[in-house]
KEKE-3310 file (N, C-alpha, C; in steps of 0.2 Angstrom, whole numbers, plus 5000, padded with zeros to 4 digits):
npx = (5004:5002:5011:5007:5016:5028:5024:5021:5032:5034:5023:5025:5036:5033:5025:5030:5034:5029:5018:5012:5006:4994:4985:4986:4996:5002:5014:5006:4993:4980:4974:4962:4954:4954:4951:4950:4960:4971:4984:4985:4985:4998:5006:5001:5007:5020:5023:5031:5033:5045:5043:5042:5047:5051:5044:5053:5047:5042:5029:5021:5024:5018:5004:5003:5005:4994:4983:4985:4983:4970:4963:4966:4974:4967:4955:4958:4959:4972:4979:4975:4980:4990:5002:5017:5023:5013:5004:5009:5009:4996:4990:4997:4992:4979:4980:4984:4974:4961:4945:4945:4956:4954:4943:4950:4959:4950:4945:4957:4957:4945:4933:4917:4917:4915:4921:4924:4934:4931:4928:4927:4935:4947:4949:4950:4961:4971:4970:4975:4988:5005:5002:5008:5015:5004:4995:5002:5004:4990:4988:4997:4991:4979:4982:4987:4975:4967:4975:4972:4968:4968:4974:4984:4997:5001:5004:5018:5023:5014:5016:5030:5029:5022:5030:5043:5039:5035:5047:5054:5047:5046)
npy = (4994:5011:5025:5040:5050:5047:5050:5064:5073:5074:5081:5093:5098:5105:5115:5126:5140:5154:5166:5181:5185:5181:5183:5178:5163:5148:5135:5130:5131:5141:5155:5161:5151:5142:5148:5145:5138:5132:5136:5149:5158:5157:5160:5174:5179:5179:5187:5202:5191:5185:5183:5167:5162:5150:5144:5139:5128:5115:5114:5121:5114:5102:5106:5109:5096:5089:5096:5093:5079:5077:5085:5080:5068:5058:5059:5053:5040:5037:5029:5016:5013:5002:5003:5012:5020:5024:5030:5043:5049:5050:5057:5069:5074:5075:5085:5096:5096:5093:5086:5084:5077:5065:5060:5058:5048:5038:5036:5031:5019:5013:5014:5021:5038:5048:5057:5055:5047:5032:5016:5008:5014:5013:4999:4996:5003:4997:4984:4985:4985:4990:5005:5017:5024:5025:5033:5044:5048:5051:5062:5072:5074:5079:5091:5097:5098:5107:5119:5132:5148:5159:5149:5144:5149:5142:5129:5125:5124:5115:5104:5102:5099:5087:5079:5079:5073:5061:5056:5054:5044:5034)
npz = (5000:4996:5004:5012:5017:5010:4997:4998:4996:4982:4978:4985:4979:4968:4973:4980:4990:4999:4991:4987:4975:4969:4978:4995:4995:5001:5000:4989:4994:4993:4999:4995:4991:5002:5015:5028:5032:5045:5045:5041:5051:5057:5046:5045:5057:5054:5043:5036:5022:5010:4992:4987:4999:5011:5026:5040:5050:5060:5065:5056:5044:5047:5047:5034:5028:5034:5029:5015:5015:5020:5011:4998:4996:5004:4997:4985:4989:4993:5003:5000:4987:4978:4972:4975:4966:4957:4965:4970:4958:4953:4964:4964:4951:4954:4964:4955:4945:4950:4950:4936:4934:4940:4932:4920:4924:4927:4914:4908:4915:4911:4918:4925:4922:4933:4941:4954:4965:4969:4977:4965:4956:4963:4964:4950:4947:4955:4950:4937:4935:4930:4925:4924:4912:4903:4910:4911:4898:4895:4904:4899:4887:4891:4897:4885:4878:4886:4885:4879:4873:4887:4895:4888:4891:4902:4898:4896:4910:4916:4908:4911:4925:4925:4917:4924:4936:4931:4926:4938:4944:4935)
capx = (5000:5006:5011:5006:5022:5032:5021:5020:5038:5033:5018:5027:5042:5030:5020:5034:5034:5024:5017:5006:5004:4987:4982:4991:4997:5008:5014:5001:4987:4977:4969:4955:4950:4955:4952:4949:4966:4974:4991:4985:4986:5005:5008:5000:5012:5027:5023:5031:5037:5047:5041:5045:5050:5048:5045:5056:5043:5039:5022:5018:5025:5013:4998:5003:5004:4987:4979:4985:4981:4963:4959:4968:4976:4961:4950:4959:4960:4979:4981:4973:4983:4995:5009:5020:5025:5007:5000:5010:5007:4988:4989:5000:4988:4973:4981:4984:4968:4955:4940:4947:4962:4950:4940:4955:4962:4945:4945:4962:4955:4939:4927:4913:4920:4911:4926:4924:4938:4928:4930:4927:4941:4953:4950:4952:4968:4976:4970:4978:4996:5009:4999:5010:5015:4997:4992:5006:5001:4983:4989:5000:4986:4974:4985:4987:4968:4965:4979:4969:4966:4972:4977:4990:5003:5002:5006:5025:5023:5010:5020:5036:5027:5020:5036:5047:5037:5035:5054:5056:5044:5046)
capy = (5000:5018:5029:5048:5054:5045:5053:5071:5077:5075:5086:5099:5100:5110:5119:5132:5143:5159:5171:5186:5187:5179:5182:5174:5156:5145:5128:5128:5132:5147:5158:5163:5144:5138:5154:5143:5133:5135:5138:5156:5161:5157:5164:5181:5181:5179:5192:5201:5185:5186:5179:5160:5160:5144:5145:5134:5127:5109:5115:5123:5108:5097:5109:5108:5089:5087:5099:5089:5073:5078:5088:5077:5061:5054:5059:5048:5034:5035:5023:5010:5012:4997:5005:5018:5024:5026:5034:5050:5052:5051:5062:5076:5076:5078:5092:5100:5097:5091:5081:5082:5072:5058:5058:5056:5042:5034:5035:5026:5012:5010:5014:5027:5044:5053:5062:5053:5042:5028:5009:5005:5016:5010:4992:4996:5005:4991:4978:4987:4984:4996:5010:5024:5027:5027:5039:5050:5051:5054:5068:5077:5075:5083:5098:5100:5099:5113:5124:5136:5155:5161:5144:5142:5151:5137:5123:5123:5123:5109:5098:5101:5096:5080:5075:5079:5068:5054:5054:5052:5038:5028)
capz = (5000:4996:5010:5011:5018:5004:4991:4999:4993:4975:4977:4987:4975:4963:4976:4981:4996:5000:4986:4987:4968:4967:4985:4999:4994:5004:4998:4985:4997:4991:5005:4992:4991:5008:5020:5035:5034:5051:5044:5039:5057:5058:5041:5047:5062:5051:5038:5029:5019:5003:4987:4987:5005:5015:5033:5044:5056:5060:5066:5049:5039:5049:5045:5027:5027:5036:5024:5009:5016:5020:5005:4991:4997:5006:4992:4980:4993:4992:5007:4997:4981:4979:4969:4978:4960:4954:4970:4970:4951:4953:4969:4961:4946:4957:4967:4950:4941:4953:4947:4929:4934:4942:4926:4915:4927:4926:4907:4907:4918:4908:4923:4924:4922:4937:4944:4961:4966:4974:4977:4959:4953:4966:4962:4944:4947:4958:4945:4930:4935:4929:4920:4924:4906:4900:4914:4909:4891:4896:4908:4895:4882:4894:4897:4878:4876:4889:4884:4874:4876:4893:4898:4884:4895:4907:4896:4898:4917:4917:4905:4915:4931:4924:4914:4929:4941:4928:4926:4945:4946:4930)
cpx = (5004:5006:5011:5013:5028:5030:5021:5026:5037:5028:5021:5033:5039:5025:5023:5032:5028:5024:5011:5003:4997:4983:4987:4990:5003:5008:5009:4994:4985:4972:4962:4951:4949:4956:4952:4955:4969:4981:4991:4987:4994:5008:5007:5005:5019:5028:5027:5035:5039:5044:5045:5048:5046:5049:5048:5052:5040:5031:5018:5018:5019:5006:4997:5001:4996:4982:4979:4982:4973:4960:4961:4970:4971:4956:4951:4961:4967:4981:4980:4976:4989:5002:5011:5023:5019:5003:5002:5009:5000:4987:4991:4995:4981:4974:4981:4978:4961:4951:4942:4952:4958:4947:4944:4958:4956:4944:4951:4960:4949:4933:4923:4917:4916:4915:4926:4928:4935:4931:4931:4934:4947:4954:4953:4960:4973:4976:4974:4985:4999:5006:5002:5012:5009:4994:4996:5004:4995:4984:4992:4995:4980:4976:4985:4980:4966:4969:4978:4968:4971:4976:4983:4997:5005:5005:5013:5026:5020:5014:5027:5035:5026:5026:5041:5045:5037:5043:5057:5053:5044:5052)
cpy = (5006:5021:5037:5051:5053:5049:5061:5075:5078:5080:5093:5102:5105:5115:5125:5134:5149:5164:5175:5188:5186:5179:5178:5166:5154:5138:5126:5129:5139:5150:5159:5156:5141:5144:5151:5138:5136:5137:5146:5160:5162:5161:5172:5183:5183:5184:5198:5195:5187:5181:5173:5158:5154:5145:5138:5132:5120:5109:5116:5118:5103:5099:5108:5101:5087:5090:5095:5082:5073:5080:5084:5070:5057:5054:5055:5041:5032:5030:5016:5008:5007:4999:5012:5022:5027:5031:5041:5053:5054:5057:5069:5078:5078:5084:5097:5101:5095:5085:5079:5077:5065:5056:5055:5049:5037:5032:5030:5019:5009:5010:5021:5033:5049:5058:5061:5047:5037:5021:5006:5007:5014:5003:4992:4998:5000:4985:4979:4986:4991:5000:5017:5027:5029:5033:5045:5053:5054:5061:5074:5079:5080:5090:5101:5102:5106:5119:5129:5143:5157:5156:5142:5144:5146:5130:5120:5121:5116:5103:5097:5098:5089:5076:5074:5073:5061:5052:5052:5046:5032:5024)
cpz = (5000:5002:5008:5011:5013:4998:4992:4996:4986:4973:4979:4983:4970:4967:4979:4988:4996:4993:4987:4981:4967:4973:4989:4997:4997:5002:4994:4988:4997:4996:5002:4992:4997:5014:5027:5037:5040:5050:5043:5045:5058:5053:5043:5052:5059:5045:5040:5027:5012:4999:4987:4994:5008:5022:5036:5050:5055:5061:5059:5044:5041:5047:5038:5025:5029:5031:5017:5009:5016:5014:4998:4992:4998:5001:4986:4983:4992:4996:5004:4990:4982:4977:4972:4972:4957:4959:4970:4963:4951:4958:4967:4955:4949:4961:4961:4946:4944:4950:4940:4929:4936:4936:4921:4918:4926:4918:4905:4909:4915:4913:4922:4926:4926:4941:4952:4961:4971:4974:4970:4955:4956:4964:4955:4943:4949:4953:4939:4930:4934:4924:4920:4917:4902:4904:4912:4902:4891:4899:4903:4889:4885:4895:4890:4876:4879:4888:4879:4877:4881:4896:4894:4887:4900:4905:4897:4905:4918:4914:4909:4922:4930:4921:4920:4934:4938:4928:4933:4947:4942:4931)
residu = (MET:ALA:GLU:PHE:LEU:ALA:SER:GLN:PRO:TYR:VAL:LEU:LEU:ASN:GLU:GLY:GLY:TYR:THR:PRO:LEU:ASP:GLY:ASP:THR:TYR:ARG:GLY:ILE:ALA:ARG:ARG:PHE:PHE:PRO:LYS:TRP:GLU:GLY:TRP:LYS:MET:ILE:GLY:TYR:LEU:LYS:PRO:LEU:GLU:GLN:GLY:GLU:MET:VAL:GLN:SER:ALA:ALA:LEU:ASP:SER:MET:VAL:ASN:MET:PHE:TYR:LYS:ALA:ASN:PHE:TRP:ASP:LYS:ILE:LEU:GLY:ASP:GLY:ILE:ASP:SER:GLN:ALA:ILE:ALA:PRO:TYR:CYS:TYR:ASP:TRP:TYR:VAL:ASN:ALA:GLY:ARG:ASN:ALA:ILE:LYS:ASN:ILE:GLN:ALA:VAL:LEU:GLY:VAL:ALA:GLU:ASP:GLY:ILE:PHE:GLY:GLY:SER:THR:LEU:HIS:ALA:LEU:ASN:ALA:ALA:GLY:TYR:VAL:LEU:PRO:THR:LEU:HIS:ASN:LYS:ARG:VAL:GLY:TYR:TYR:ARG:GLU:ILE:ALA:VAL:GLY:ASP:ASN:ALA:LYS:PHE:LEU:ALA:GLY:TRP:GLU:SER:ARG:ALA:ASN:GLY:LEU:TYR:ASP:LYS:LEU:ALA)
# end
């Protein structure tokens, strides 16, 4: 079974430190989407923070981990995924693309594309064996499909994230 703490560094690699540019965001947690995250209290005490600054705090690191586990890892039933290579890939994709990631994973697995990572999706993923290359191709294809208009500027970053993670896990 996959382990959250072994998967977490792959996600945090891309989530950076503090940024005020699009509203307060720390380690990929955006205040405008998650205003009640308990870490904002600590961030508030530490301001002003520099762009990209990472706070050296075991307590804040723990809050970040608890946030990601509850809001992302648990929603893809990460503890039930057999492969420690496939779990962080699916987890990172879900962090980056939400339910669209789940729908694409479900398409690869041939199960109902409802955007909910439930028991059927978990069973299909575990039964599929080593599907990392197929998941990666689907992910890059998804990014290319949505990289139109205002999203076109994000394509290189999305592909870099997916390719970098794939290279580490494959």
